[in-house]
N, C-alpha and C positions, 0 to 999 in steps of 0.2 A: 764681942760679936763683930763680924765683918760688916763694914759700912756698905750699904747698898748703893749709896751715891757713887762709889768707885766702880760699881759694876754696870751702872746704867746712867748715861749722860745724854740728854736730848741734843739733837744736832740742829734743831731749828726753833727759834723763839717766835712763835706765831703771834702772841699777844705782846704788844709793845708796852713801853713804860707808862704811857698815858693811860692805857686801859687798866694797868695795875694800880695806878694812883686813884683812878676813878673807883675801882673796886674797894680800895681801902677807905674811901670817904663816904660811899653811898650805901654800904651795908649789904645785907643778904640779897635784896632784890637785884642789885647790880651784879653780884656774884652769879646769881642764877642766870641772868642775861648773858654774862660772859661765858658761863659753862654751856648755855644753850647755843651761843654763837660758835664756840669751839666744837660742839657736837655737830652743828650744821656744817662747819668747815670739814670735819672728819667725814661726814656723809658725802659732801660734795667731792672731796678728794677720792673717796672710794668710787663714786659715780664716774669721775673723770678717769680714774684708773681703769675701770671697766671699759669706758669708751676708747681710751688709748690702747688698751690691750686688744680690743676688737680691731681698731684701725691698724695697729702693728701686725696683727695676725693676717689681715688682708694684704698689707704690704709684704709680709713675709711670704704669703702664698704667691703674690706677684713675683717676688724675687726667685722663689723656688721653681715656679712654673717656667719663668723665662730662662733661668739657669739651665733647667733640664731641657727646655726646648732648644736653646742656642747650643748647648753642649751636644745634644743629639744631632742638631743641624751641622755643627762643625765636624762631628765624626762622619756623618753621612756625606757631607761635601768633600771631606778628605778622601773618603773611599771612592766617591764619584770621580774626583780629579785624578786619583791614581788609576782608576779603571780607564778613564778617557785618555790619559797619557799612554797607558799600555796599548789601547786600541789605536791611537794615533801613530805610535811607534810601529805597530803591526801593519797598519795600512800603508805607512810610508815605506817600510821594508818591502811589502808586497808590490807596491807600485814601482819601486826601484828594480825588483826582479823582473816584473812585467816589462819595464822599459828596456832592460838589457835583452830580454827575449824578443821584443819588437825590433830592436836594433839588429839582432842576429837574423831575424826573419827578413828584415829589409835588405841586409847583406846577401842573404840567400836568394831573395827575389832579384836583386841586381845581378848576382852571378848567373841566375837562371836566364835573365834577359840577355846578358852578354853571351851566354852559351848559345841561345837561340839566334842572336845576330851573327855570331861566328859561324854557326851551322848554316844559316841562310846565305851568308856570304860565300862559304865554301860551296854550297849547293849552286849558287849563281855562277861561281867560277867554273864549276864542273859542267853546268849547263852551257855556258859560253864555249867551253872547250869542246863539248859535244857538238854544238852548232857549227863551230869552226871545222871540227873533224867531219861532220856530216856534209858540209859544203865542199870540203876538199875531196871527200870520197865521191860525192855526186859529180863534181867537176872531173875527177879522174875517170869515173864511169863514162861520162859524156865523151871525154877524150878518147877512152878505149874504143867506144862505139865509132867515133869519127875516124880514128886511125884504122879500125877494121874495115870501115866503108871505103876509105881511101885506098887501102891495100887491095881490097876486093876489086877495085876498078882496074888494077893492073894484073889481075888474075892470080892473086895470092891464094885464093881458095882452091886453086886447081890441085894443090898438094893434098887436099883433104877429100877429093872426089874419089869415086870408085871406077877408075879408067880401065879399059882393056888396052892391049898393046897398040892397037890402031889409033884409038882415041888419044892415047898417051903421046904417040909420035906426032899425031896431028896437032894436038895442043902445044906440044913442044915447039913445033915449027911456027905455029901462030904466035906463041910467046916471043920467039926470036924475032919474028917480024915486028911485034909490038914494041919490043925493046929498041929495035932499030929506028922505029918511027916516032917513038916518044920524044918529046922535046926536052931539052935540058932544063928548062924552067919548071915544067910540071914535076919532074923527078926531084928537083931541089925542094919544091914545096912539100912533096910527100915526105922526103927525108926530114924536113923541119917539123912537120906535124907529128910524125912517129917519134922523132928524137925528143920532143917536149913531153910526150906521154910516157915513153919508156924511161926517160931520164928521171921523171918524178917517181916512177914505180920500180926503179932498179933495186931498191933496198928489199923488195919483196921477192926477188928472183933467186933461183938456185944458181950455183957457180956456173953450171953448163948453160943455163938460160942467160945469165949475165954475159958470158963469153959470146953467145950468139948475138945478143943485143949490141954489144960493143962492136962486133964485126959488122953488123948491119949499119950502125951509125957511122962507122969509119970507112965503109966501102964506097967506091966511086958510084956515080949514078948508074953505071952499067951493071953493077952488082946488086942493085935493089931488087930487081925482079927475081933473081936467083934465090934470094933469101926471104922473100916476102911470105912464102907459105909457112916456114918455121915461125916467123915473127907473128903471123896471124894466129897460129896456135897458142903462142905465148900470150898474146894480147887477149884472146878469148878466155884462156885459163885465168889470167889476172883479173879480167872483167868479172868472172864468176866469184873469184876470191874477194874482190872489193864489194860485190853485192852482198856476199855472206857476211863480210866484216861490218858493212853498214847495218844489216839486219841485226847482227849481234850487238852492235853499239846502241841501236835503238832499244833492243830488249833490256840491255844493261841500264840505259837511261830511264826506262819505265820502272824497273825494279828499284833503282836508286831514288827516283822521285817518290815511289810508294813508301820506301823505307824512311826517307826524309820526312814525309808527311806524318807517318806514325811517330817518329822521334820528336817532331815539333809538337804534335798533339800531346804526347806524354809530358813534355816540358811545360806546355801551357796548363795542363791539369795540375802538375806539381806547383806551378806559379799560383794558380787559383787556390790550391790548398794552403800555401804560405800566406796568400792575401787574406783568405777567410780566417785563418788562425790569428793573423795579426789584427784584423778588424775585431775579432772576439776579444782579444787581449786589450785592445784600445778601448773597447766598450766597457770592459771590466775596470780599466784604469779611470775612465770617466766617472763610473759609478763610485769608485773609491775616492776620487777627488771630491765629489759632492759630499760623500759621507765624511771625508776628512775635514772639509770646510765646516760641516755641521758640528762635528766633534770638537774642533778647535774653538768654534763660537761657544758651544756649551761649556767647554773647559774654562774659557776666559770669563764667562758669566759666573760659573761656579767659583772661580778664584776670587772674583770681585765680591760675590756674596759671602765667601768665606772670610775675607778681610773685614767686611762690614759686620758680620756676626762676631768675629773675634773682638773688634773694637767695641761693639755694643756690650758684649759679655764682660770685657775688662771694666768698662764704665759702670755696668750694672753691679759687678762684684764690689767695686769701690763704694758705690752708693749704698748698697745693701749693708756692707760692713759698717759704714759711717752711721746709717740709720739704726743698726743694731746697737752700736755703742751708745748712741744718743738715747735709745729706749732704755737700755740697762741703767745708764746714768740717771735718767729721769725716774725710773722705777726705784732705784736705790734712794734718791733724794725724797721721793714721795713716801717711801717706807719710813725713812728717818723723820720726815715731817709728821706722818701719822703717829709715829711713836711719841714724838714730842707733844703733839696735840693730846694724845691719850694720857700721857704723863701729866700734862697741865690740867686736864679735866679731872684726873684722879686726885691731883693736889688740891684743886679748887673745890672739889666735891667731897673732900675727906672730913673726918671728925675734927681735926685741928682747924680746918677752914671754917667750919661752923662754929667752933668754940671762939675763933678770933673775930668772925664777922657777925655772930648772932645766930639765932635759931630761926627756922622757917615756921611761920604760924600754922598751927594745926588746921585752922579754918581754910587756909589757902590750898592745902594738899588733901584735906579730908581724912588724914590718918596721923597717928602719933609717930613722931620722928624716930626711926630706927636708931639714929645716932645717939639718942638719949640713953639707949640701952647698952651701948658698947663701951661706955666709959667706966664700966665697973672694973674692979680689980681682977675678977675672973676672966673678963675679956682680954685684959692686958696680958695675963699669964698665958692664955690660949694663943694670943698672937705670937708671943715670944717662942712658945713651944713649936708652933707651926712653922715659924720662920727658921728655927733651928733645923727642923726636919728637911725643909726645902733647901736651906743653905748646904747642909751636909750632902744631900743628893745632887745639888748643882755642882759641888766641888768634884764629885766622882764622875759625873756625866758631862760636866761643862755645858749644862742645858740653860739656854737663855729663857726658856719657858718658865722653868722653876725660879730663875732669878726675877723674872717679871712678876710672878705671883708673890714672891717674898717681898719685892719692892712695894707691891700693893698693900701687903700687910704692914710693912714698915711705915708707909705713908698713911696708914690708918684708913684705908678705903672701907666703905661699908661691907659687911660680911656678905650681903646678898650679891654684890658685884664681884667679890672675890670668888664666891661659890660659882657664880655664872661663868667667870673666867676659867676656873678650874674645870668645870664641865666642858667648856669649849676646848680646852687643852686636852682633856681626856679623849674627847671625840677626835681631835686633830691627831693625837698620838696613834689612835686606832687606824685612822685614814692613812697616816704616814707609814705605818707598818704594812698596811695592804699595798700602798704604792711601792714600798721597798721590795715586797715579795713579787709584785707584778713586774717591777724593773729587773729583778734578779732572774725571774722566769723568762722575760723577754731577752735579756742578755744571753742566757744559756741557749735559748732557741736560736737567736741570731748568730751566735758564735758557731753553733753546731751546723746550721744550714749554710753559713758562709764558708766554714772550713770544708764542708762537703763540696760546695760549689767551686772553691779554690782548687781542691784536688782534682775535680772534674775538668776545670779549665787547664790545669797543668798537663793532664793526660791528653787533652785535645791539642794543646800546643805541641807536645812531643809527636803525636800522630800526624798533625798537619805538617810539621817540619820534615818528618820522614817522607810523607807523600810529596811534598814540594821538592825535596832532594831527588826522589825517584822520578818525578815528572821532568825535572831539570836534566837528569841523566838521559831520560828517554828522548828529550828534545835536542840537547846540545852535546851528547857524547860524540867525540870526534870520530869514533869508529862505527858505533851502532846506533847513534842518535838519528831522529827523523830528519833533521837538517842535512846530516851527512848522507843519509839514504836518498833524500831528494836530490842532492847534488850529484851523487853517483848515478841515479836513474836518469837525470837530465843529461849527464855526460854520455851515458849509454844510448839515449835517444839521439843525441847529436852524432855519435859514432855510427849508429844504425843508419841515419840519413846519409852520412858521408859514405858509408859502405855501399848503400844502394846506388848513390850517384856514381861512385867509382866503378862498381860492377856494371852499371848501365852504360857508362862511357866505354869501358873495356869491351863490353858485348857489342856496342855499336861499331867500335873500331875493328873488332874481329869480323863482324858481319860485313863491313865495307871491304875488308881483305877477302872474305869469302866471295862476295859479289865480283870483285876484280879477278880473283883466281878462276871462278866459274866462267866468267866472261872470256877470260883468256883461253881456258880449256875448250869452250864451245867454239871460239874463233879458230883455234888450232884444229879442232876436229872438223869443222866446216872446210877449212883450207885443205886439210889432208884428204877429206872425202872428195872434194873437187879435183884435187891433183890426181888421186887414185882413179877417179872416174875418167878424167881426160886421158891419162896414160893407158888405163885399161881399155878404153874405147879405141884408142889409136892402135895399140898393139894387137887387139883383137881384129881390127880392120886390116892391119898389116899382115897378120897370119892368114886371114882369109884371102887377101890379095895374092900372097905367095902360093897358097894352095891352088887358086884359080889359074895363076900363071904357070904352075907346074903341069896342070891338066891340059892347058892349051898347047904347051910345048909338045906334049906327048901325042896330041891329036893333029896338030898342024905343023907345017914346016917351022923350024926354030927360027926366031928372029936373029938378025945379025947381032954380033957381040957388041955390048955397050958398057961403058965404065960406070955401072950403077951398082950400088950396094943395096940389093933388094931387101935384105934382112934388117938393114939399119942397125940400131942400138937395142934390138929386142932382147939380147942376152942381159945386157946391163939394165935394160928397162925392167925386166922381170925381177932382177935383184932389188931395184929401186922400189918396185911395187911391194915386194915382200917387206922391205924396210918400212915403207910408208904404212902398210897394214899393221905391222908390229907397233910402230909409233902411235898409230890411231888407237889400237887396242889399249896400249899403256896409258894414253891420254884419257880414254874413257874410264879406265880403272882409277886414274888419279882424280878425275872429276867425281866419281862415285865415292872415293875416300874422302874427298873434300866435303861432299854433301853429308856423309855420315858424321864426319867431325863437326860440321855445322849443326846437324840435328842434335848430336850429343851435347855440344856447347850450349845450344839454345835450351835444351831440356835441363841441363845443369843450372843455367841462368834462371830459368823459370822456377825451378825448385828452390834455388837460393833466395830469389826475390820473395817467393811466397813465404819461405821460412823467416826472412828478415821482416816482412810485413806483419806476420803473426807475432814475431818477437816485439816489433814496434807497438803493435796493439796492446800486447801484455804490459810493455813498459809504460805506455800512456795510461792504461788502467791503473797500474801500480802507482804511477806518479799522482794521478787524481786521488787515489785512496790515501797515499801518504800525505798529500796536501790537506785532505779533509781531516785525517788523523792529527796532523800537526796543528790545524786550526782548533780542533777540539782540545788537544793537550794544552795549547797556549791559553785557551779560554779557561780550562780547568786550573791551569797554573796561576793565572791572574785571580781567579775566584778564590782559590785556596790561600793565596797571599793576602787577599782582602780579609778572608776568614781568619787567617793567622793574626793579622793586625788587629782585627776586632776582638779576637779571643785574648790577645795580649793586653789590649786596652781594658777589656772586661776584667781580666785577672788583676791588673793594676788598680782598677776601681774597687774590686773586692778587697785587695790588700789595703788600699787606702781607707776603705770603710771599716775594715777590721781594726786598723790603726786608730781611726777616729773613735771606735767603740771602746778601746782599751782604757782611757782615763776614767770614764763614767762607770763602765762595766767592771773594771778592775777594782774601783773604789767600792762599788756596791757588793762585789763578791768577797773582797777582803774584810769589809767592815759590816757585813750584813748581821753576823752574830753579835758583834759588839753593839751595833745600833739597836738590835732587839733587846739586849741586856740593858742598855741605857733607857730604852723606852719602858721596860719593866720597872726599872728603878724609879723613873719619873712617875710612872703610873702609881706605884706603891706610895711614893712621897705625896703625890697629889691626893690620892685617896685617904691617906692618913690625915693630911691637912684638912681635907673636906670633912672627914669624920670628926676631927677636933672642933672645927668651926660649928658644924651642925649640932654638936653635943652641948654647946654653950647655952645657958638659960636665955641669954639675950636673943640668940638666933631662933630658939624654939618659941620664945614669946613673940618675936617678929612674925614667925610663920603662922602662929595662932591668930594674931591681929590681922594679918594679911588675909 
C-alpha cells in the first residue's frame, strides 16, 4: 500500500513542542483543548482569509479602475496632443500664407502710392508747363496787340481799308508826308517793339510771311511805313492763331485734369481695396494667433498631464503587481497553514489519538463515543478497501481530494467526519464541473465576439487607410491636389491684378496720346480756319476792289499810270486757299479717325476690364471654396488619422486580450473532457467509499444512536 505520508506533508507546524508535551501529560482534556484551539485557529484563518480576500478585491478594483482610467486618459491625451499639434501646424501654415499675402498687398499698396505720386508729379509738371505756355501766349497776345496799335499809329491799317482812287492817292500823299515828318527815334522804337514780337512768333510763320517779317526787321526806318500794312495783317493773323492755341491749350488742360482726377480716384479705390483686404487678413492672423496661443497652452498642459498619468500608471502597475504577488503568496501560505491545521486536528482527533490519550467520558458528551465502534475488524477492513479505491482513483486522476480522504482514512479519522468530507467534496466536484462549463462557455463566447471584433477592426483599418490615402492625394497631389489648385488660383488672381494694372496703364498712356493728338488736330484746325478766314477775307476784298476799280475807270477818266500790282498774289492765294482747305478737311478726318480709334480702344478696354473683373470674382470665389474645402479635408484627414490610431490601438488591445485568454481558455478547452472524466472517476470513487463506510455496522449504529 502506498504511504499516504509521502503524498501529504504539512507545511506549517502550528502547535509547538511545548503544547505537544502538555498534551502527552495531561490526557484527553488537554487534547480536546488543543483540538479546540486548532479549530479556533482554523476558523480565524478562514475569517482572516475572507477579510483579506475582500480587502484585496477592493484593492484590485482600485487597480483596475485606475488602470482603465489612466489608460483611457493617456489614449485621449495622446489623441488630443496629436490633434492640437495638427491644428497648431495648420494655423502656423495659414498665418505664414496670410503673412506672405499681407507682404504682397503692402508691396502693391506701396507701388500704388508710388504710381500716384509719379502721376501727380507728372501732372504738376504738365500744369507748370501749361502755366508757362499760357503766360507766354498771353504775353505774345499782349505784344501782338501792342505792335498792332503801334503800327496803326503810322497808318499800317490803310492797306486794309476800302479806298477809292482819290482816297488812295490822298492817303498816299499823307503817308509820305508822315514818313518825312516822323522822327528817327519813334521809328526805331516801333521797329524794336515789332521786332521783339515777330521774332518770338517767327516759328509760327509761313515762308512768305517769314520773308516779309525779315524784310521789315532789316529795312531802314524809311521802309517801315511801306511794309506796315502787310505786317499788321500778319500780326492780326498770328494774334488770332495764338488766341485759338491758348483756348485749345486750356481745353486740353481741363481734359487732362479731369482724366488725371479719374485716374487718381481709381488708384485710391484700388489702394483702399488692398488696404481693406490686408486689414481683413491681419484680423484673421490676430484671431489665429490667439487660437494658436490657446492651442499651444492646451497642448503643453495635455503633455504635462500625459507625463503625470504615465508616471502614475507605471507606479500603479508596479504596486498592483507587487500587491498581487503578496496576496497570492499569503493565500498559498494560508492554504498550507489550514491544511496543516486540519491535518493536526485530524491526527489529534483520530482513533489512535483517543487510544493513546484515553477516552472521553460519556457524561461529558452525553453520547457513547463513536470511536469505540470503529475499532472492530470489520471497520479496519472497510478502511483498507475504501483506501484502495481512493488510491487507485487518485493515481489515475492525480486528485488531491481523493488523497486527502484516503489520508483521513489512513489516520483513522471518525467515519462521520470522513463522510462529511466526502459529501463536501462531492458537492465541490459538482460546483467545479459547473464552473468549468461556465468557463468554457465564457471562453467560447469571448473568443467568438473578440474574433468578430478583431475582423471588424481590421476592415476598419483598411478602409481608414484607403480614405486617408485618398484625402492625402486630394490635398497634396502636385497636379490635382487642393494645395496645388489654391496655389494656381492665387497665381491666376495675381496675374489678373497685374493684367488689369497693365491694361489700365496702357489705356491711360493711349488716352494721353489721344488727348495730345486731338489737341494738336484742334489747334491745327483752328489755325487753318483762321488762316483761311484771313486769306479768304482779303482776297474777297481784293476782288471787290478790282471790280470797283474797273467800273470807275469805265465811267470816269482813267487815272494816271502807276506801278501797282492791283491783283497782287490772288492767283497764288487761291492755290494756297485750296491747299489749306484740303489740309483742314484731312485734319478733320484724322481727328475723327483718332476719335473713333479712341472710342474703340475705350470700348475694348471696358470690355476687357469687365471680363477680367468677372474672372477675378470667379477666381476669388473659387479660392474661398478651395480654402474651405481644404480646411474640411484637413480636418477630416486629422480625424481619420486619429480614428486610425484609435482603431489600431483597439485592435492591439483585442489581440492582447485574445493572447491573454489563450493560456486559461486553451487549458479549459483542451482539458475540459479530461477534467470531466476525472471528476466522474473521483465521484465514483468517493461514492463507493461513502457507500462502504455507510454500510459498516459501526456507522449504522452511530447513526441510530445519534
